[in-house]
Phi, psi and omega in degrees: 000321181253161190273334188268162173278123184283138183256340175241110186281161173297322179201157177211091184295335183297333181294313179293323179295317180294317179300321185261014188307311184293323178295315180292323178295325178294328175295314179303313181299319181296317179294316179300318182292330185286329185081000178260131181239339179223129174052049177254208185294325177296315179301312183295319180293322180295320177302316180294314184290324178293315179300318180296316181299320183272352180071033177244168183275336186216142170225135183237115181285140177222181191278341181197165176294325178294319174300319180300315178298313182301312184289326176295318178295316178300316182292327187274332189300120178291152177299140177087359178237160185205022180238138175251129177256129185205178176278155180255000189251020189241031170091359176087000187293316179291325178297314181295317180297316180296320179291321175299327178284349177097019185246160175281152181238135173231155189241145174247150176285176185239164176293140186290337182268316183265339186064023173248155172296157174218185184302316183295313184290324178290316182302321179295336182262355183289140176212172187296336181274350180285124179249334182223135169251128174257120178257113178268120177277078193292142175066003183106002182269114175281100179292147182284102189250013184300313179291324178301315179298319179298317179298314180298313182297326179294342180249015177075019182257137179260156186241125173250125177268126172269102184258021184304324183254005191228024181295130181096349177290144184217150168233123183052041177070006176263132190273149169306136183101348183251000182271319182273195179285321177215156173237143179245133185234141173251140174245029174307147190305333181276355181288164180302321169247098187247141173278186173255032180176201179276157176179160179199176178204155172244133181236150183194159171256008182251116184295328178292317176296319180300315180295322182293314181290330176296324175286316183299326182290343182229069170071356188085019182292136164273320171216172186305124178072007179246104183269120180237350179241122179288155177088013180291156180224179173251098185216094184235143176276120186282165186298318181298312181295319177300318179295317178299317181293321175300318182294327185268340184303319182298338181262005185299317182298323177294320176300315180295320177300317181296317180296317177301317181296321179298314181295323177298319177299316179297318181298319178295320180292329184277347185304128178084357181260187183280353182245139173246153179246128175297128187288152174225066197249034177187176184293346178284353182231128182253010171061041179299318176231143171266105190254125177253154172233137180206133183301318176256076184300319182300317179295316180300314180295321180295318180294318178295321178298318178301330180267007173089025180244121178285146173223168177210170177241115173243110003232131195280341185232127177292151186304315184284356174261356179282131180305325182271001183233014184299136179213232180299141171293136178207161178227112181240089190299322181292315179298317183294319179295319181299321182294342178274345190240334189278147168205165188248144178254162179304130180203094172211153193298336184273000173303138178278162177299322178296319178294320179298316179293326176300315177296318180299318177299319179294322177297315180299328182295337181294337181277349183271000000 
């Protein structure tokens, strides 16, 4: 799209892989030596370690973040209801998962500052047919959902947290994924805790939900070849990915700190200029994406590109505007305005200090 060769990429997974090469190779060797390739000792240990890290009682590994959302929604949906209420500005993942689960989808608008749903926007969308609310902690921001959960529970509605972008985020030392009934996590390679392939997990403090999703991920089996739960799938986290995630989990908090620091540098550089940066200024935000807003987004991206800075747009089309996801007519003014203005800047832990300053210089240039 742009003419110059970009010098600061949006992401570069090879840097982290090279840095961790010996650690990751030791995982490969361990898995090969064990003879277990699916749901073996690495998988079991990772479930325990992830649950401990998040302060929940159970974690269930699955094959992807989208599978995690689908199975969490299936497990949570109360009998007699069939609608999922969620945000429309988060890439379509919750919509696709809900539809795969066989449910109708309705959308709530988002807060103008965080671009996440909150108690007010969700409450306006609640109706008698809504059985599950999916709260996406977008861009790494753990929205404060304690009151939202109470409102939902008072109406018989269950809450699934989409923590794909917010693993490690906390409020008052309580982790994302532990506020609602279940949390869904993605370990896609670009996530703050990323595998070297696909992977996901469902976390919960409810033993009945944990048992249900554990059955759903493997055909609905109660025991081998005995299906007792309808809606089961084949979605298992393999040994290699579980091992890689175990190896990387101890450094996650440092990764999140680095991402927050990068976004803070960008915010300082943007002060007083035509572009604003969504803040990531506390433990409730893990800086998954460095998100900018600018009225003339095309100009901003073009100018940054000329100066050698890659950008991207997450996420450019609202779910109800997608040809393959059309459903109820709706008008969400905050969400619609945001999709015209937001774009993302380079933000990954392996960015060098020189690269960060290079991006900051390019941001400052927009004000001249």
